[in-house]
C-alpha positions in Angstrom: 74.1 -18.7 -11.8 71.7 -20.5 -8.9 70.8 -17.0 -7.7 69.4 -15.9 -11.0 67.7 -19.0 -11.5 65.9 -18.8 -8.3 64.9 -15.1 -8.8 63.5 -16.1 -12.3 61.8 -19.0 -10.5 60.4 -16.8 -7.9 59.1 -14.2 -10.5 57.4 -16.9 -12.5 55.7 -18.2 -9.5 54.4 -14.6 -8.8 53.3 -14.4 -12.2 51.4 -17.5 -12.3 49.8 -16.8 -9.0 48.7 -13.5 -10.4 47.2 -14.9 -13.5 45.7 -17.7 -11.5 43.9 -15.2 -9.1 42.6 -13.1 -12.1 41.2 -16.6 -13.8 39.4 -17.4 -10.4 38.0 -14.0 -10.3 36.9 -14.0 -13.9 35.4 -17.2 -13.2 33.4 -16.0 -10.4 32.2 -13.1 -12.0 31.2 -15.1 -15.5 29.5 -17.7 -13.1 27.4 -15.3 -11.4 26.6 -13.5 -15.0 25.3 -17.0 -15.9 23.2 -17.2 -12.9 21.6 -14.0 -13.8 21.3 -14.9 -17.1 19.6 -18.1 -16.4 17.2 -16.4 -13.8 16.4 -12.6 -14.7 14.3 -12.4 -11.3 17.5 -13.0 -9.4 18.6 -9.2 -9.1 15.2 -8.4 -8.3 15.1 -11.0 -5.4 18.3 -10.0 -4.0 17.2 -6.4 -4.0 13.7 -7.3 -2.4 15.8 -9.2 0.2 18.2 -6.2 0.9 15.5 -3.9 1.3 13.3 -6.2 3.5 16.3 -6.7 5.7 17.0 -3.0 5.9 13.2 -2.1 6.8 13.1 -5.3 9.1 15.3 -3.3 11.4 12.6 -0.6 12.1 9.5 -2.8 12.1 8.1 -6.2 11.9 7.2 -7.4 8.7 5.0 -10.2 7.4 6.6 -13.4 7.3 4.4 -15.5 5.4 4.5 -14.1 1.9 6.9 -12.5 -0.5 6.6 -8.7 -1.0 6.4 -6.9 -4.4 9.3 -4.1 -4.9 9.1 -1.3 -6.9 11.4 1.8 -7.5 10.1 5.4 -8.1 11.7 6.7 -11.1 9.3 9.9 -11.8 8.1 11.3 -8.6 6.1 13.8 -10.4 3.4 11.5 -11.6 2.8 10.4 -8.0 2.5 13.8 -6.4 -1.1 13.9 -6.3 -1.0 10.9 -4.1 -1.2 11.3 -0.4 1.1 8.3 0.1 3.9 9.7 -2.0 3.8 13.5 -1.3 7.2 12.9 0.4 8.5 10.6 -2.1 11.7 11.1 -4.2 12.9 9.2 -7.2 15.1 6.4 -6.1 12.7 5.5 -3.4 11.4 1.9 -3.0 8.0 0.8 -2.3 7.4 -2.5 -0.7 4.1 -3.8 -1.1 2.5 -6.8 0.8 -0.7 -7.8 -1.1 -2.0 -10.5 1.4 -1.2 -8.5 4.7 -2.5 -5.1 2.7 0.6 -3.2 3.8 2.8 -0.6 1.5 5.9 1.0 2.7 7.7 3.7 1.0 11.6 3.1 2.1 14.4 5.6 1.0 17.9 3.7 0.7 19.9 6.7 0.5 19.1 7.8 4.1 18.2 4.5 5.7 14.6 5.6 6.4 11.0 4.6 6.2 9.4 7.8 5.0 5.7 6.3 4.6 3.5 3.4 6.0 0.0 2.8 4.9 -2.8 0.0 4.5 -3.0 -1.0 0.9 -6.3 -1.0 -0.8 -6.4 -3.1 -3.8 -8.3 -1.8 -7.1 -11.2 -4.4 -6.6 -11.8 -3.3 -2.8 -11.7 0.2 -4.0 -14.1 -0.3 -6.8 -16.4 -2.2 -4.6 -16.2 0.4 -1.7 -17.4 3.1 -4.4 -20.0 0.8 -5.6 -21.6 0.4 -2.1 -21.2 4.3 -1.5 -23.6 5.1 -4.6 -26.9 5.2 -3.9 -29.6 2.8 -5.0 -31.9 4.0 -7.6 -35.7 3.8 -7.0 -38.7 4.5 -9.6 -42.1 4.9 -8.3 -45.1 4.2 -10.3 -48.4 5.4 -9.2 -50.7 2.4 -9.9 -54.0 4.1 -8.8 -56.0 7.0 -9.3 -55.2 8.6 -6.4 -53.0 11.9 -6.9 -49.9 12.4 -5.3 -49.7 8.8 -3.8 -46.0 8.8 -5.4 -44.9 11.6 -3.2 -46.3 9.8 -0.1 -44.5 6.6 -1.1 -41.2 8.7 -1.6 -41.8 10.3 2.0 -41.9 6.7 3.2 -38.8 5.4 1.4 -36.7 8.6 2.8 -36.4 6.6 6.1 -34.3 3.9 4.3 -30.5 4.8 3.9 -29.0 4.4 0.6 -31.8 5.2 -1.8 -32.4 7.6 -4.2 -35.8 8.2 -5.9 -35.0 9.1 -9.6 -38.7 8.8 -11.2 -42.0 9.5 -10.3 -44.7 8.7 -12.8 -48.1 7.1 -13.4 -48.1 3.3 -14.2 -49.6 1.9 -17.2 -52.7 0.6 -15.2 -54.5 2.2 -12.1 -56.1 -0.6 -10.4 -53.2 -2.1 -8.6 -54.7 -3.3 -5.3 -51.6 -3.5 -3.4 -48.0 -2.1 -3.8 -45.5 -4.2 -5.9 -41.8 -3.9 -5.5 -39.7 -5.2 -8.3 -35.8 -5.6 -7.9 -35.0 -4.3 -11.6 -31.1 -5.0 -11.4 -31.6 -8.3 -9.5 -28.7 -7.2 -7.1 -30.8 -5.6 -4.3 -33.0 -8.7 -2.9 -32.3 -7.4 0.7 -33.2 -3.9 -0.2 -36.1 -4.8 -2.0 -37.4 -6.9 1.2 -36.8 -3.8 3.3 -38.9 -1.6 1.1 -41.9 -4.1 0.7 -42.1 -3.9 4.8 -42.0 -0.5 4.8 -44.9 0.3 2.2 -46.6 -3.1 3.2 -46.2 -4.3 -0.6 -45.2 -7.6 -2.2 -42.2 -8.3 -4.0 -42.5 -9.9 -7.5 -39.9 -11.6 -9.6 -41.3 -10.5 -12.9 -42.3 -7.0 -14.2 -45.8 -6.7 -14.4 -47.5 -6.9 -18.0 -47.5 -3.8 -20.1 -45.5 -1.6 -17.7 -42.4 -0.1 -18.9 -38.9 -1.0 -17.4 -37.4 2.0 -15.5 -34.0 3.0 -15.5 -33.7 2.4 -11.9 -32.3 -0.6 -9.8 -35.8 -0.9 -8.1 -39.5 0.0 -9.0 -42.3 0.4 -6.5 -45.6 0.4 -7.9 -48.2 2.3 -5.5 -51.3 0.3 -4.8 -54.5 0.9 -2.9 
């Protein structure tokens, strides 16, 4: 009878231990679920930490900022971009905004696929704007025929300018060249033009003259 009781006691102890283990495991996952529920970014942060740890074995990563992590889900939409030409769905893109770095990483093979300097949208727009020529309109403010063509030749030596209009001014008695920064954004260039043609910069469009569709107006004078 004692042996039977002992076996039962042992069996009950084992059952209780198993149940206790299940309760403990369930409690762990429940606690983890509550953490994620309270902080939706937790999974993303953990994934970012995992990816940076993997990439950190291959290259030195910036330590003074938290990167942004993105996952490629449709490589076809990115195939026209040089950075993503070898990308696959599931690849990770690690972006360091402050350090201006972008890294393409493939978890399935544990390899860095691409690395490139990062150009932000605002910087790209600024660079594009700088590449666009400054437009110039030339008015002939004298009775001398062909004077606008002479001014155009003089301005040809200034990089970044494009003469878009050559017409007669409303008046023909200008005693000296006048330069007017129509857009108000090209002060330095207007100064360079005034030095080139020997003119004077004015802050107001001369009376009776029509405002041109250009960034800078040059009125040729005697």
